[in-house]
C-alpha positions in Angstrom: 62.2 10.9 94.7 64.0 7.9 96.2 63.6 6.7 99.7 67.0 8.2 100.9 66.0 11.6 99.6 62.6 11.4 101.3 64.3 10.5 104.6 66.8 13.4 104.2 63.9 15.8 103.4 62.0 14.6 106.5 65.0 15.0 108.7 65.8 18.5 107.5 62.2 19.6 107.7 61.8 18.2 111.2 65.1 19.7 112.5 65.1 23.2 111.0 65.5 25.3 114.1 67.3 28.5 113.0 68.8 26.8 110.0 68.8 29.0 107.0 67.8 27.0 103.9 67.4 27.8 100.3 63.9 26.6 100.6 63.1 29.5 102.9 64.2 31.9 100.1 62.1 30.0 97.6 59.0 30.2 99.9 59.5 34.0 100.2 59.7 34.4 96.4 56.6 32.2 96.0 54.7 34.7 98.1 55.4 37.5 95.6 52.9 38.3 92.8 54.1 37.9 89.3 54.6 41.7 89.0 56.5 41.8 92.3 58.6 38.9 91.1 59.5 40.9 88.0 60.5 43.8 90.3 62.6 41.4 92.4 64.5 40.3 89.3 65.0 44.0 88.3 66.6 44.7 91.7 69.1 41.9 91.0 70.5 44.1 88.3 71.1 47.1 90.5 74.7 47.3 91.7 73.8 49.5 94.8 71.5 46.8 96.1 74.0 44.0 95.5 76.7 45.5 97.7 79.6 43.9 95.9 77.9 40.7 94.8 78.1 40.1 91.1 74.9 40.9 89.2 73.4 38.4 86.8 73.1 38.8 83.1 69.6 40.0 81.9 69.4 36.9 79.7 69.7 34.7 82.8 66.9 36.6 84.6 64.4 37.3 81.9 62.5 33.9 81.8 63.8 32.6 85.1 61.2 31.1 87.4 61.4 31.4 91.2 63.4 28.3 91.8 65.8 29.3 89.0 66.5 32.6 90.8 67.2 30.7 94.0 69.6 28.4 92.1 71.4 31.4 90.5 71.8 33.2 93.8 73.0 30.1 95.7 75.5 29.1 93.0 76.7 32.7 92.6 76.7 34.1 96.1 76.4 31.1 98.4 73.7 30.9 101.1 74.8 34.0 103.1 74.9 36.2 100.1 71.6 34.9 98.7 69.9 35.6 102.0 71.5 39.0 102.5 70.5 40.2 99.0 67.0 38.7 99.2 66.4 40.5 102.4 67.7 43.8 101.1 65.6 43.6 97.9 62.5 42.6 99.8 63.0 45.6 102.2 63.3 47.9 99.2 60.0 46.4 97.9 58.4 47.2 101.2 57.8 43.5 101.9 59.1 43.4 105.4 56.6 40.7 106.1 58.7 38.4 103.9 62.0 39.6 105.4 60.7 38.7 108.8 59.8 35.2 107.6 63.4 34.5 106.6 65.8 33.2 109.2 69.1 34.7 110.3 72.4 33.4 109.1 73.9 33.1 112.6 72.8 29.6 113.2 76.2 28.0 112.6 74.6 24.9 111.0 76.4 24.8 107.7 76.1 21.1 107.3 72.3 21.2 107.5 72.3 24.1 105.1 74.4 22.2 102.6 72.2 19.1 103.0 69.1 21.2 102.4 70.5 22.9 99.3 71.5 19.5 98.0 68.0 18.2 98.6 66.4 21.2 96.9 68.5 20.6 93.8 67.2 16.9 93.8 63.6 18.0 93.8 
């Protein structure tokens, strides 16, 4: 990682506040066991959970790792959709502890969100 990316990462990590970041979703997924993660991916195929968001093809999900899932959700649904679906799936999995660890989307800090997503893709 180059010096500019390190400075950007340090700035974002030091100024999070209520900012919703893709990294927060990744951290929640990292707290799932492998079996729970498989269940999470299964929920991403259920239309009633997705509430109008497009589901992903099974082939995209089968071998996807946690960071791949975050990338798919961010690219397909943007941050608000990714966070909304993640929270709903985790609630259905009775993982309210992880839902509570995720920030709200009402922060109004879209610039910081975009910067953090850009940084996550660099890492």
